[in-house]
C-alpha positions in Angstrom: -15.8 -12.0 3.7 -17.5 -13.5 0.6 -15.1 -14.4 -2.2 -16.8 -17.6 -3.5 -19.3 -18.0 -6.2 -19.7 -14.3 -7.1 -15.9 -13.8 -7.4 -15.3 -16.9 -9.5 -18.3 -16.2 -11.7 -17.1 -12.8 -12.6 -13.5 -13.8 -13.1 -14.5 -16.8 -15.3 -16.6 -14.3 -17.3 -13.4 -12.3 -17.7 -11.4 -15.4 -18.6 -13.9 -16.5 -21.2 -12.3 -14.0 -23.5 -9.0 -15.6 -24.4 -7.5 -12.3 -25.2 -7.6 -11.3 -21.6 -6.2 -14.4 -20.0 -2.5 -13.5 -20.6 -3.0 -10.0 -19.4 -4.8 -11.1 -16.2 -1.9 -13.5 -15.5 0.6 -10.7 -16.0 -1.3 -8.4 -13.6 -1.6 -11.1 -11.0 2.1 -12.0 -11.3 3.2 -8.4 -10.9 1.0 -7.9 -7.9 2.4 -11.1 -6.3 5.9 -10.1 -7.1 5.4 -6.7 -5.4 4.2 -8.2 -2.1 0.5 -8.0 -2.7 -0.2 -11.7 -2.7 -2.9 -11.3 -0.1 -4.9 -9.0 -2.4 -4.4 -11.4 -5.3 -5.8 -14.3 -3.2 -8.7 -12.3 -1.8 -9.7 -11.2 -5.3 -9.7 -14.9 -6.3 -7.1 -14.2 -9.1 -4.8 -17.1 -8.1 -7.6 -19.7 -8.0 -9.2 -18.5 -11.3 -5.9 -18.5 -13.2 -5.1 -22.0 -11.8 -8.4 -23.3 -13.1 -7.5 -21.8 -16.5 -4.2 -23.6 -16.4 -1.9 -20.7 -15.7 0.7 -20.5 -12.9 1.9 -17.3 -11.1 5.5 -16.4 -10.8 6.6 -15.2 -7.4 10.3 -14.4 -7.9 11.8 -11.8 -5.6 8.4 -11.4 -3.8 10.1 -11.7 -0.4 12.6 -8.8 -1.1 9.9 -6.5 -2.5 7.5 -7.3 0.3 9.9 -5.5 2.7 9.2 -2.1 1.0 6.5 0.2 2.4 3.1 -0.4 0.8 3.0 2.8 -1.2 6.3 2.0 -2.8 5.2 -1.5 -3.6 2.0 -0.2 -5.3 3.9 2.5 -7.2 6.5 0.0 -8.6 3.7 -2.4 -9.5 1.8 0.3 -11.4 5.0 1.2 -13.3 5.6 -2.3 -14.3 2.0 -2.9 -15.4 2.3 -0.3 -18.1 0.4 2.8 -19.5 -3.1 2.1 -18.2 -1.9 1.6 -14.6 0.6 4.5 -14.7 -2.2 6.8 -15.8 -4.4 5.4 -13.0 -1.7 6.2 -10.5 -1.3 9.7 -11.9 -5.0 10.2 -11.5 -4.8 8.9 -7.9 -2.0 11.3 -7.2 -4.7 14.0 -7.2 -7.0 12.2 -4.9 -5.9 13.6 -1.5 -9.5 12.9 -0.4 -8.9 9.2 -0.8 -5.2 8.7 0.1 -2.8 10.0 2.8 0.3 12.1 2.1 2.7 9.0 1.8 0.5 7.5 -0.9 0.0 10.8 -2.7 3.8 11.5 -2.7 4.5 8.0 -4.1 1.9 8.3 -6.8 3.3 11.7 -7.7 6.6 9.9 -8.6 4.9 8.0 -11.4 6.0 9.2 -14.9 5.1 8.2 -18.4 8.5 8.6 -19.9 9.6 5.4 -21.6 12.0 4.5 -24.4 10.7 5.6 -27.8 9.4 3.2 -30.5 11.6 2.9 -33.6 10.2 4.8 -36.6 9.9 1.6 -38.6 7.5 0.2 -36.1 5.3 3.3 -36.5 5.7 3.7 -40.2 2.8 1.5 -41.4 0.3 3.2 -39.0 1.7 6.6 -39.8 1.4 6.2 -43.5 -2.3 5.3 -43.2 -3.0 8.3 -41.0 -1.0 10.8 -43.1 -1.9 9.3 -46.4 1.8 9.0 -47.4 5.3 8.5 -46.1 6.1 11.1 -43.4 9.2 12.1 -45.4 6.9 13.0 -48.3 4.3 14.8 -46.3 6.7 17.0 -44.4 9.6 19.0 -45.7 11.7 17.6 -42.9 10.8 14.7 -40.5 13.2 13.7 -37.6 13.1 9.9 -37.2 14.4 10.1 -33.6 11.6 11.0 -31.1 12.0 14.3 -29.2 10.1 12.7 -26.3 8.3 9.5 -25.6 5.5 8.6 -23.1 3.4 5.6 -22.4 0.6 6.5 -24.9 2.4 8.5 -27.6 5.7 9.9 -28.7 6.7 13.2 -30.3 8.8 13.8 -33.4 9.9 17.2 -34.8 9.2 18.1 -38.4 8.8 21.1 -40.7 6.0 22.0 -43.1 6.5 23.0 -46.7 6.3 26.7 -45.7 9.0 26.2 -43.1 6.8 26.2 -40.1 8.3 24.1 -37.3 5.9 21.5 -35.9 5.7 18.6 -33.6 4.1 15.3 -34.7 2.5 13.3 -31.9 2.0 9.6 -32.7 0.1 7.1 -30.7 1.9 3.9 -30.0 0.8 0.9 -32.1 -1.4 -1.6 -30.3 -1.8 0.6 -27.2 -5.6 0.8 -27.8 -6.1 -3.0 -27.4 -3.9 -3.1 -24.2 -5.8 -0.3 -22.6 -9.2 -1.8 -23.5 -8.2 -5.2 -22.0 -6.9 -3.4 -18.8 -10.1 -1.4 -18.4 -12.3 -4.5 -18.7 -10.2 -6.2 -16.0 -10.2 -3.1 -13.8 -14.0 -2.8 -14.0 -14.5 -6.4 -12.9 -11.9 -6.2 -10.2 -13.4 -3.0 -8.9 -16.8 -4.7 -8.7 -15.3 -7.6 -6.8 -13.5 -5.3 -4.4 -16.6 -3.2 -3.8 -18.7 -6.3 -3.1 -16.3 -8.2 -0.9 -14.4 -5.4 0.9 -17.0 -3.2 2.6 -14.3 -0.8 3.8 -13.7 0.2 0.2 -17.4 1.0 -0.6 -17.3 4.6 0.6 -14.6 5.3 -2.0 -16.8 3.9 -4.8 -14.1 1.9 -6.7 -16.5 1.1 -9.6 -17.3 4.7 -10.2 -13.7 5.6 -9.9 -12.7 3.1 -12.6 -15.6 4.2 -14.9 -14.5 7.8 -14.7 -10.9 6.9 -15.2 -11.8 4.8 -18.3 -13.7 7.7 -19.9 -10.8 10.1 -19.2 -8.1 7.7 -20.6 -10.1 6.9 -23.7 -10.4 10.7 -24.4 -6.7 11.1 -23.7 -5.9 8.4 -26.3 -7.8 10.4 -29.0 -5.1 12.8 -30.1 -7.6 14.8 -32.2 -9.6 15.3 -29.0 -6.5 16.8 -27.4 -6.4 19.3 -30.2 -10.0 20.3 -29.8 -9.3 21.0 -26.2 -6.3 23.1 -27.1 -8.4 25.2 -29.6 -11.2 25.7 -27.0 -8.7 27.0 -24.5 -7.0 29.1 -27.1 -10.3 30.8 -27.9 -10.9 31.5 -24.2 -7.4 32.9 -23.8 -7.7 35.6 -26.5 -8.1 38.2 -23.8 -4.7 37.3 -22.5 -2.2 37.9 -25.3 0.7 36.9 -23.0 -0.6 33.3 -23.0 0.3 31.1 -26.1 -1.5 27.9 -27.1 0.1 25.9 -30.0 -1.8 26.1 -33.3 -3.3 22.9 -34.6 -2.7 21.7 -38.2 -5.9 19.8 -38.8 -5.1 18.6 -42.3 -2.6 16.1 -40.7 -4.5 15.4 -37.5 -6.6 12.4 -36.5 -7.3 10.1 -33.6 -3.8 8.5 -33.8 -1.7 11.4 -34.8 -1.8 15.2 -34.4 0.4 18.0 -35.6 0.9 21.3 -33.8 3.2 24.3 -33.9 6.5 23.6 -32.1 7.0 25.8 -29.0 10.6 26.8 -28.7 11.2 28.5 -25.4 12.6 27.8 -21.9 11.1 24.6 -20.4 9.2 25.2 -17.2 11.7 23.2 -15.2 14.7 25.2 -16.3 14.5 28.2 -14.1 18.2 28.9 -14.2 18.0 29.3 -18.0 15.0 31.6 -17.6 17.0 33.8 -15.3 20.0 33.8 -17.6 17.7 34.9 -20.5 16.5 37.9 -18.4 12.9 36.7 -17.9 10.9 38.2 -15.0 10.0 35.1 -13.0 7.7 37.1 -10.6 5.7 38.4 -13.6 5.6 34.9 -15.2 4.1 33.5 -11.9 1.5 36.2 -11.8 0.5 35.7 -15.5 0.4 31.9 -15.2 -1.7 32.1 -12.0 -4.1 34.6 -13.7 -4.4 32.3 -16.8 -5.2 29.1 -14.9 -7.6 30.9 -12.5 -9.4 32.3 -15.6 -9.7 28.8 -17.1 -11.2 27.5 -13.8 -13.3 30.3 -12.5 -14.5 32.1 -15.6 -14.4 29.5 -18.4 -15.1 26.3 -16.5 -12.7 24.5 -18.8 -9.1 24.1 -17.6 -5.8 22.5 -18.1 -5.9 19.7 -15.4 -2.2 19.3 -15.0 -0.4 22.7 -15.2 2.9 21.5 -13.9 6.3 22.9 -15.2 6.7 20.1 -17.7 3.7 21.4 -19.6 4.8 25.0 -19.7 7.3 27.0 -21.7 8.5 30.5 -21.0 8.9 32.7 -24.1 10.6 36.1 -24.8 8.6 39.1 -23.6 7.6 37.2 -20.4 5.0 35.2 -22.2 4.2 31.6 -21.4 2.9 28.7 -23.4 0.8 25.7 -22.3 1.1 22.4 -24.1 -0.4 18.9 -23.8 -4.2 19.2 -23.3 -4.9 15.5 -23.1 -6.2 15.9 -19.6 -8.6 18.7 -19.0 -11.2 19.5 -16.4 -14.7 20.8 -16.8 -16.9 22.6 -14.3 -20.6 23.1 -14.9 -22.1 26.6 -14.0 -23.5 25.1 -10.8 -20.1 23.7 -9.8 -18.5 27.1 -10.6 -21.0 28.8 -8.3 -20.2 26.3 -5.5 -16.5 26.9 -6.2 -16.9 30.6 -5.8 -18.6 30.1 -2.5 -15.8 27.8 -1.3 -12.9 29.9 -2.4 -14.4 33.1 -1.1 -15.2 31.4 2.2 -11.6 30.3 2.5 -10.1 33.6 1.5 -12.5 35.8 3.5 -12.6 33.4 6.5 -16.3 32.3 6.4 -16.2 28.8 7.8 -19.9 28.1 7.7 -19.9 28.8 3.9 -17.0 26.3 3.4 -18.7 23.6 5.5 -22.0 24.0 3.6 -20.3 23.7 0.2 -18.1 20.6 1.1 -21.0 18.8 2.7 -23.1 19.4 -0.5 -20.1 18.2 -2.6 -19.7 14.9 -0.9 -23.3 14.1 -1.2 -22.9 11.5 1.7 -23.3 13.6 4.8 -26.9 12.6 5.2 -26.8 10.8 8.5 -25.8 7.4 7.0 -22.6 6.8 9.0 -21.6 10.4 9.0 -22.0 12.9 11.9 -22.9 16.1 10.0 -22.5 18.3 13.1 -19.0 16.8 13.8 -17.9 17.4 10.2 -19.2 21.0 10.3 -17.4 21.6 13.6 -14.1 20.3 12.2 -14.3 22.3 9.0 -15.3 25.5 10.9 -12.4 25.0 13.4 -10.0 24.5 10.5 -11.0 27.6 8.7 -11.2 29.6 11.8 -7.6 28.8 12.7 -6.6 30.9 9.7 -8.6 33.9 10.9 -6.4 37.0 11.0 -3.8 35.6 8.5 -3.0 38.3 6.0 -4.2 37.5 2.5 -0.6 37.7 1.2 0.4 34.9 3.6 -2.6 32.6 3.0 -1.6 29.3 1.5 -4.8 28.4 -0.4 -3.4 25.2 -1.9 -2.4 23.9 1.6 -5.8 24.8 2.9 -7.5 22.8 0.2 -5.2 19.8 1.0 -6.1 20.0 4.7 -9.8 20.2 3.9 -9.6 17.1 1.8 -7.8 15.4 4.7 -10.8 16.2 6.9 -13.1 14.6 4.4 -10.8 11.5 4.1 -11.0 11.0 7.9 -14.8 10.9 7.6 -14.6 8.5 4.7 -16.1 11.0 2.3 -14.9 11.2 -1.3 -15.2 14.2 -3.6 -16.7 13.8 -7.1 -14.0 13.2 -9.8 -14.3 16.7 -11.4 -13.7 18.4 -8.1 -10.7 16.1 -7.2 -9.2 17.1 -10.6 -9.8 20.7 -9.8 -8.0 20.5 -6.5 -5.1 18.8 -8.2 -4.9 21.7 -10.7 -4.9 24.2 -7.8 -2.1 22.4 -6.1 0.0 22.1 -9.3 -0.6 25.8 -10.0 0.5 26.8 -6.5 3.6 24.7 -6.8 4.5 26.1 -10.1 3.9 29.7 -9.0 6.0 29.3 -5.8 8.8 27.7 -7.9 8.9 30.9 -10.0 8.4 33.3 -7.1 8.6 32.2 -3.4 6.3 35.1 -2.5 3.6 33.8 -4.9 0.2 33.4 -3.1 -2.6 32.0 -5.1 -5.2 33.6 -2.8 -3.9 37.1 -3.8 -4.2 36.1 -7.5 -7.7 34.5 -7.0 -9.5 37.1 -5.0 -9.8 39.9 -7.6 -11.0 37.4 -10.2 -13.5 35.8 -7.8 -15.0 39.1 -6.9 -15.2 40.1 -10.6 -17.0 36.9 -11.5 -19.3 37.3 -8.5 -20.2 40.8 -9.6 -20.9 39.6 -13.1 -23.4 37.1 -11.8 -25.6 39.9 -10.4 -25.8 42.1 -13.4 -29.4 42.7 -14.6 -28.7 40.7 -17.8 -27.3 37.7 -15.9 -30.1 37.7 -13.3 -32.7 38.0 -16.1 -31.1 35.0 -17.9 -31.2 32.9 -14.8 -34.8 33.9 -14.1 -35.7 33.0 -17.7 -34.0 29.6 -17.3 -35.8 29.0 -14.0 -39.1 29.9 -15.6 -38.4 27.5 -18.6 -37.5 24.7 -16.2 -40.7 25.3 -14.2 -42.9 25.2 -17.3 -41.2 22.0 -18.4 -41.8 20.4 -15.0 -45.5 21.4 -15.0 -45.8 20.0 -18.5 -44.3 16.7 -17.3 -46.6 16.6 -14.3 -49.6 14.7 -15.9 -47.3 11.9 -17.2 -45.5 11.6 -13.8 -48.9 11.4 -12.0 -50.1 8.8 -14.4 -46.9 6.7 -13.8 -47.4 7.1 -10.0 -51.0 5.9 -10.3 -50.0 2.8 -12.4 -47.4 1.9 -9.8 -49.9 2.3 -7.0 -52.4 0.0 -8.8 -49.6 -2.6 -9.2 -48.6 -2.3 -5.5 -45.1 -0.9 -6.3 -45.4 2.4 -4.4 -43.2 2.5 -1.3 -43.4 5.2 1.3 -40.5 5.8 3.7 -40.8 8.0 6.7 -37.6 9.1 8.4 -38.4 10.7 11.8 -35.3 12.5 13.1 -34.4 12.3 16.8 -37.2 9.8 17.5 -35.7 8.6 20.7 -35.3 12.2 22.0 -38.9 12.9 21.1 -40.0 9.9 23.0 -37.9 10.9 26.0 -39.5 14.4 26.0 -43.0 12.9 25.9 -42.1 10.6 28.8 -40.8 13.5 30.8 -43.9 15.6 30.1 -46.2 12.8 31.1 -44.2 12.3 34.4 -44.6 16.1 35.2 -48.3 16.0 34.4 -48.6 13.0 36.8 -46.7 14.9 39.6 -48.9 17.9 39.0 -52.0 15.8 39.4 -50.7 14.3 42.7 -49.8 17.8 44.0 -53.4 19.0 43.1 -54.9 16.0 44.9 -52.7 16.6 48.0 -53.9 20.3 48.1 -57.5 19.4 47.7 -57.4 16.4 50.2 -55.5 18.5 52.8 -58.0 21.3 52.5 -60.8 18.9 53.2 -58.9 17.4 56.2 -58.4 20.9 57.6 -62.1 21.5 57.8 -62.8 18.3 59.8 -62.4 18.4 63.5 -60.7 15.9 65.8 -57.6 13.8 65.2 -54.0 14.6 66.1 -52.9 18.2 66.2 -49.5 19.8 65.1 -48.9 23.5 65.8 -52.6 23.8 66.5 -53.6 22.5 63.1 -54.8 19.0 61.9 -51.5 17.1 61.5 -52.6 15.1 58.4 -53.7 18.3 56.6 -50.5 20.1 57.4 -48.4 17.2 56.2 -50.4 17.1 53.0 -49.7 20.8 52.4 -46.0 20.3 53.1 -45.9 17.4 50.5 -47.6 19.6 47.9 -45.1 22.4 48.5 -42.1 20.0 48.1 -43.6 18.5 44.9 -44.3 22.0 43.5 -40.7 23.1 44.2 -39.4 19.9 42.4 -41.7 20.5 39.4 -40.7 24.1 39.1 -37.0 23.2 39.1 -37.5 20.5 36.5 -39.3 23.0 34.2 -36.5 25.5 34.7 -33.8 22.9 33.9 -35.6 22.0 30.7 -35.7 25.6 29.6 -32.0 26.0 30.2 -31.3 22.8 28.3 -33.2 24.1 25.3 -31.2 27.4 25.4 -27.9 25.5 25.6 -28.0 22.6 23.1 -24.4 21.6 23.8 -25.7 19.8 26.9 -27.2 17.1 24.7 
């Protein structure tokens, strides 16, 4: 394990910024306090902070160390604040990286915290709104309706009487998040370098993706752009409501949207009392989220009951679009293949898509055939299960478990997608125990698949392929010139990867042995024939003894050679004998 020069160099680079020293000390102290002293030492945090003149506090470490590791980590993340709470919430959707105990514990993380007094927000809010909130709005409630780690929400009313919610980012949260992300990037680089077991999970890439997601979530105007995009996509479903954005008051640190007044998604008893049809709500919610994912490729990444309201007329409203997922057209095609493979029990299709998604099943530490066999066995075990009884979310969880056992990680966009599927399934079953996402998904999947093969769609794809081909041909002279320059500079490397080289050598060796035996047999036959024509010498059965023995040896060798050839033919027909 190498935790020397590289570790300290990177940490001293971190510590060179005085603004990060205090935060680094706080992180290390929290980790020590929650029983993760070994990780602190292996990352070099203790030594680096000691050199910077800071001591770590270890109070209550012995008591906390008795807790299970997932609980220790969850408590540490909660204590470390918004950046780490959000990281834990992201990890709660990574069933391809963590086992069920970890996922369950990460799922307990919440962002609800005490609200910030209005007076602490007032200076920032006046800058963003251009005036005091009591002047801008006809009514502004100084007490927050809800408070989370990044922002809090106040109710208000516009001059025309429209009820709205005002979402305000916490003062100073940007600086804290930036410092945390800098530290996380460096710690991820250290962990990836010095802990080889973590490399398959790509911690640096995970932190980079998390950082991009968190920065977008902190931009409250970006959340509103997401909401308007989904609202435009949902026009075909009038039963789905997305809050209207009031852009005149909205910016990066504050946004204003219509207030949704309905039954909170968690309060199913109230929904029943108000006469709502829970089964219909489950069907409509499932159809809305499936449309976002399969048709639009832009979806609410966390459709849990806390982000849903049920409205009169069995309508439903989605709120909080800070975390969204995106799927490229290619990803949507792959998703269609995967879901149809699961629903219609086509295991080979599922295996092909998952291996393509991981991008790692290329022979480097991964047995592709074994992975395929496990996935096919898993899908095949659901063969014959009626569609109405197929638990698609559970199937996705089990598939990610298979990937985790092979140390394969899904790309972040797909992990977010699977999290959305699981959240949707849980919400639907809470409304209606008979809800089955597969039954909701299959009609839409087939509709989208049919739309892909209309003449217009096929013509468009053909035109795009032609355009790409022309572009590639146009770039070819420049690529060839670059290749020639590298060749002249001696920087061209050629790698040849011969699959099954040992097997090929064994086959050549066996073939050479058989040819040698055949030559010996031929020599015995020719030599025995000559001996038979020569008189004298010992006799056996009235024939020259040496000639007869030569013939018998040739017969035995011929029989052995024929059996060897036959076994080889059977071996080729039955590859499982390998």
